[in-house]
RODREN-684179 format. One line per field, with one value per residue (C-alpha): residue number from 1; y, z, x. Coordinates in Angstrom, 1 decimal. Layout:
% residues N
seq: c(NUM,...)
v: c(Y,...)
w: c(Z,...)
u: c(X,...)
This chain:
% residues 309
seq: c(1,2,3,4,5,6,7,8,9,10,11,12,13,14,15,16,17,18,19,20,21,22,23,24,25,26,27,28,29,30,31,32,33,34,35,36,37,38,39,40,41,42,43,44,45,46,47,48,49,50,51,52,53,54,55,56,57,58,59,60,61,62,63,64,65,66,67,68,69,70,71,72,73,74,75,76,77,78,79,80,81,82,83,84,85,86,87,88,89,90,91,92,93,94,95,96,97,98,99,100,101,102,103,104,105,106,107,108,109,110,111,112,113,114,115,116,117,118,119,120,121,122,123,124,125,126,127,128,129,130,131,132,133,134,135,136,137,138,139,140,141,142,143,144,145,146,147,148,149,150,151,152,153,154,155,156,157,158,159,160,161,162,163,164,165,166,167,168,169,170,171,172,173,174,175,176,177,178,179,180,181,182,183,184,185,186,187,188,189,190,191,192,193,194,195,196,197,198,199,200,201,202,203,204,205,206,207,208,209,210,211,212,213,214,215,216,217,218,219,220,221,222,223,224,225,226,227,228,229,230,231,232,233,234,235,236,237,238,239,240,241,242,243,244,245,246,247,248,249,250,251,252,253,254,255,256,257,258,259,260,261,262,263,264,265,266,267,268,269,270,271,272,273,274,275,276,277,278,279,280,281,282,283,284,285,286,287,288,289,290,291,292,293,294,295,296,297,298,299,300,301,302,303,304,305,306,307,308,309)
v: c(-16.8,-17.5,-14.9,-15.3,-14.7,-11.6,-10.2,-10.9,-9.1,-6.3,-2.7,-2.7,-5.7,-4.0,-1.0,-3.1,-4.2,-2.1,-0.5,-2.8,-5.9,-4.6,-3.7,-7.2,-8.9,-6.8,-7.5,-11.2,-11.0,-9.1,-11.2,-14.7,-14.8,-13.8,-16.6,-19.1,-18.1,-18.3,-21.8,-22.9,-21.5,-23.2,-26.6,-26.3,-25.7,-28.7,-30.9,-30.5,-32.6,-32.7,-36.1,-37.6,-38.0,-41.0,-40.3,-43.4,-43.3,-43.4,-46.3,-45.5,-45.9,-42.9,-40.7,-41.9,-41.1,-37.7,-36.9,-38.2,-36.0,-32.9,-33.7,-34.1,-30.9,-28.9,-30.5,-29.8,-26.2,-25.8,-27.2,-25.2,-22.0,-22.8,-23.6,-20.3,-18.4,-20.3,-19.3,-15.7,-15.6,-17.2,-14.6,-11.7,-13.2,-13.4,-9.8,-8.5,-10.4,-8.8,-5.3,-5.8,-7.3,-4.4,-1.8,-3.6,-4.3,-0.6,0.3,-2.3,-0.6,2.8,1.5,0.0,3.3,5.3,3.0,3.5,7.3,7.6,5.7,8.2,11.0,9.6,9.9,13.6,14.1,12.7,15.0,18.2,17.2,16.9,20.1,22.1,20.6,22.0,23.4,26.9,28.5,31.1,29.3,26.6,23.7,22.8,19.7,21.5,23.0,19.8,17.9,20.7,20.7,17.0,16.6,19.2,20.8,17.9,16.0,14.9,13.4,10.9,10.1,6.9,7.2,3.7,3.4,1.4,2.4,-1.1,-2.6,0.0,-0.6,-4.3,-3.9,-1.3,-3.2,-6.6,-8.0,-9.4,-12.4,-13.6,-14.5,-18.0,-18.2,-17.8,-16.9,-14.1,-12.8,-12.5,-10.9,-8.3,-7.4,-7.2,-4.8,-2.6,-2.2,-1.5,1.2,2.9,2.8,4.2,7.1,7.8,7.9,10.2,12.6,12.6,13.4,16.2,17.6,17.6,19.4,22.1,22.6,22.8,22.2,24.9,27.7,26.7,26.8,30.2,31.6,30.0,28.5,30.5,30.1,32.2,29.2,27.0,29.6,29.8,26.0,25.9,28.6,26.7,23.2,22.3,19.8,20.0,17.3,19.0,15.8,15.3,18.9,18.3,15.0,16.8,19.6,17.1,15.5,18.9,21.0,24.4,25.5,27.7,30.0,29.8,30.9,30.3,33.2,34.6,32.4,34.3,33.4,29.7,27.4,24.5,22.1,22.7,22.3,19.1,17.7,18.6,16.8,13.7,13.5,13.8,11.1,8.7,9.3,8.4,5.3,4.2,4.7,2.7,-0.2,-0.5,0.9,1.0,-2.4,-4.0,-2.7,-4.1,-7.5,-7.7,-6.4,-9.1,-11.9,-10.9,-10.6,-14.1,-15.6,-13.9,-15.2,-18.7,-18.8,-16.5,-15.8,-12.4,-12.7,-11.0,-8.2)
w: c(37.0,33.5,31.0,28.8,31.7,32.7,29.2,28.8,32.0,31.5,32.2,35.2,36.7,36.1,38.0,41.1,41.0,42.7,40.6,42.3,41.1,37.6,37.4,38.7,36.1,33.3,34.4,34.4,30.9,29.6,31.3,30.6,26.8,27.5,30.1,27.7,24.8,27.0,28.2,24.6,23.5,26.4,25.6,21.9,22.8,25.1,22.2,20.3,21.5,20.3,19.2,21.1,18.9,19.5,19.5,18.9,19.7,16.6,16.2,17.4,13.8,12.6,15.4,14.3,10.7,11.5,13.6,10.8,8.3,10.5,11.0,7.3,6.5,9.1,7.9,4.2,5.0,6.9,4.1,1.5,3.5,3.9,0.2,-0.7,1.6,0.1,-3.4,-2.4,-0.6,-3.6,-5.9,-3.7,-3.3,-7.1,-7.6,-4.9,-6.4,-9.8,-8.4,-6.4,-9.3,-11.6,-9.0,-8.3,-12.0,-12.8,-9.9,-11.0,-14.4,-12.8,-10.3,-13.1,-15.0,-11.9,-11.3,-14.9,-15.0,-11.5,-12.8,-15.6,-13.1,-11.3,-14.5,-14.8,-11.2,-11.9,-14.9,-12.9,-10.0,-12.3,-14.0,-10.8,-9.6,-12.4,-15.4,-16.5,-14.8,-17.5,-20.9,-20.3,-22.8,-24.3,-22.0,-18.8,-18.0,-18.9,-16.5,-13.9,-14.1,-13.8,-11.0,-8.6,-9.7,-10.8,-7.8,-8.4,-11.8,-10.2,-7.1,-6.9,-5.0,-4.5,-4.7,-2.1,-2.5,-3.0,-0.4,2.2,1.3,1.8,5.1,6.6,5.6,6.9,3.4,3.5,5.3,1.9,0.8,2.1,1.1,4.1,1.7,0.1,3.5,4.5,1.2,1.5,5.0,3.5,0.8,3.2,5.1,1.8,0.9,4.3,3.9,0.4,1.5,4.4,2.1,-0.3,2.6,3.4,-0.3,-0.3,2.9,1.4,-1.7,0.7,2.2,1.0,-2.7,-3.0,-1.5,-3.8,-6.9,-6.0,-5.8,-8.8,-11.1,-14.2,-14.3,-17.5,-19.3,-18.1,-19.2,-22.7,-22.9,-22.2,-24.8,-27.4,-27.0,-26.5,-23.7,-20.2,-18.9,-18.1,-18.4,-22.0,-22.8,-21.6,-23.6,-26.7,-26.2,-25.9,-29.2,-31.0,-32.3,-31.2,-27.9,-25.4,-23.6,-19.8,-17.1,-13.5,-11.4,-8.8,-10.2,-8.3,-5.0,-5.8,-3.5,-5.8,-3.0,-1.1,-4.3,-5.2,-1.7,-1.7,-5.0,-3.9,-0.7,-2.6,-5.0,-2.2,-0.8,-4.2,-4.5,-1.1,-1.9,-5.1,-3.6,-0.5,-0.4,-4.1,-4.8,-1.8,-3.1,-6.6,-5.2,-3.0,-5.8,-8.2,-5.7,-5.1,-8.8,-9.2,-6.4,-7.8,-11.3,-9.9,-7.8,-9.7,-13.2,-13.5,-16.3,-18.9,-16.6)
u: c(-96.0,-94.7,-93.5,-96.5,-98.8,-96.8,-97.0,-100.7,-101.6,-104.0,-103.0,-105.2,-103.3,-100.0,-101.0,-101.4,-97.8,-95.1,-92.3,-89.7,-91.5,-91.8,-88.1,-87.2,-89.2,-87.8,-84.2,-84.9,-86.3,-83.1,-80.5,-81.9,-81.1,-77.4,-77.1,-78.5,-76.3,-73.2,-74.2,-74.7,-71.4,-69.6,-71.3,-70.3,-66.6,-66.6,-67.6,-64.2,-61.4,-57.7,-56.5,-53.6,-50.6,-48.5,-44.6,-42.6,-38.9,-36.5,-34.1,-30.5,-29.3,-31.3,-29.8,-26.4,-27.1,-28.4,-25.4,-23.1,-24.8,-24.5,-20.8,-20.2,-22.0,-19.9,-16.7,-17.3,-18.2,-15.0,-12.9,-14.8,-14.1,-10.5,-10.2,-11.8,-9.5,-6.5,-7.5,-8.0,-4.7,-2.9,-4.5,-3.4,0.1,0.5,-0.7,1.6,4.5,3.8,3.6,6.8,8.6,7.7,8.9,12.2,12.9,12.5,14.9,17.4,17.7,18.0,20.7,22.7,22.6,23.6,26.5,27.8,27.5,29.1,32.1,32.3,32.0,35.1,37.0,36.0,37.0,40.5,40.8,39.8,42.0,45.0,44.2,43.9,47.2,49.5,47.7,46.9,43.9,43.5,43.6,41.0,40.6,37.2,36.9,37.5,34.1,32.1,34.3,34.2,30.4,29.9,32.5,31.3,28.1,25.8,24.6,21.0,21.8,24.2,22.2,20.2,16.9,15.5,11.7,9.9,6.3,5.0,7.3,6.2,2.5,2.9,4.8,2.4,-0.8,0.6,0.4,3.9,2.4,1.0,4.5,5.1,8.8,11.1,13.9,11.8,10.8,14.5,15.5,12.7,14.1,17.6,16.6,14.8,18.1,19.9,17.3,17.7,21.5,21.4,19.2,21.5,24.5,22.6,22.1,25.8,26.7,24.1,25.6,29.1,27.7,26.2,29.6,32.3,31.4,28.7,30.8,33.7,31.5,30.0,33.5,35.2,32.6,31.5,27.7,27.7,29.2,26.3,23.8,25.3,25.3,21.6,21.0,23.0,21.5,17.8,17.5,16.1,18.5,21.8,23.8,22.5,23.5,27.1,27.3,26.1,28.6,31.4,30.5,30.4,33.3,32.0,33.6,31.9,34.2,34.4,36.8,37.7,36.5,38.9,41.6,44.3,42.9,42.5,44.4,45.4,46.3,43.0,41.0,42.7,42.3,38.6,38.0,39.9,37.9,34.6,35.8,36.5,33.0,31.5,33.7,32.6,29.0,29.3,31.2,29.1,25.6,24.8,26.5,24.6,21.3,22.0,22.9,19.8,17.5,18.9,18.3,14.7,13.9,15.4,13.2,10.1,10.8,11.2,8.0,5.6,4.5,6.2,8.6,6.3,5.3)
């Protein structure tokens, strides 16, 4: 029986059908459109076909050209990176050279000054030594206390403390590798040794000042003279005060404390030993530093634009 006939049945006819038959017919009517739509959709999809693309092999020359282009690109990139690093390293090398040159140049001037005033100190030590040996310990001349002060009391004013801030920074950071000169590398190693030797020598001089010089001064040196000197002249640098006093005509009275207990021979021997220590420092440690410093400055001037720094 067709669908139209089923629909057109009269109510009396439907009553004669069992419930199972009715449900079966309703289910068929509901499911049939879904099945038809699915079949139509499937048929429509099967109509579309992908075209077959034809892949033709490239000539071997094209492969060779592509490979050559890739090789050239990689090679040029490599050389460009190396060139960039070279420019960067050269810039750093020049900057480090300028900083090192400035530090060493300042130290060279300080070292030359220390060498000069230490030679002047030796002359004062000769004077004090001669005076203690056979001169009056009560009637002191105007020049005695300035010489006495520079010979045994002033230590820091005559000490040379080399600076190595830039050099230590370059060494600790591994930046010394930027300097390509083998000669410069060797000289930087030499001056590091000179700096260490100079500092060790300074420690020895300080230790000698702590004993026996300091106990000797506390017993015999008149610190009232030094206090009156500071009150008379306006300067924070004691060596300048003494030089100003020497040029003036106004004496400042001073005396040797406990003069009766002074052992002249012991005092003279102590001064001479101290003088020999200073002479040794000047001729060895200080002189070696000055020579090494001069060589490095010369190499830096020859290889870098540092002369105007």
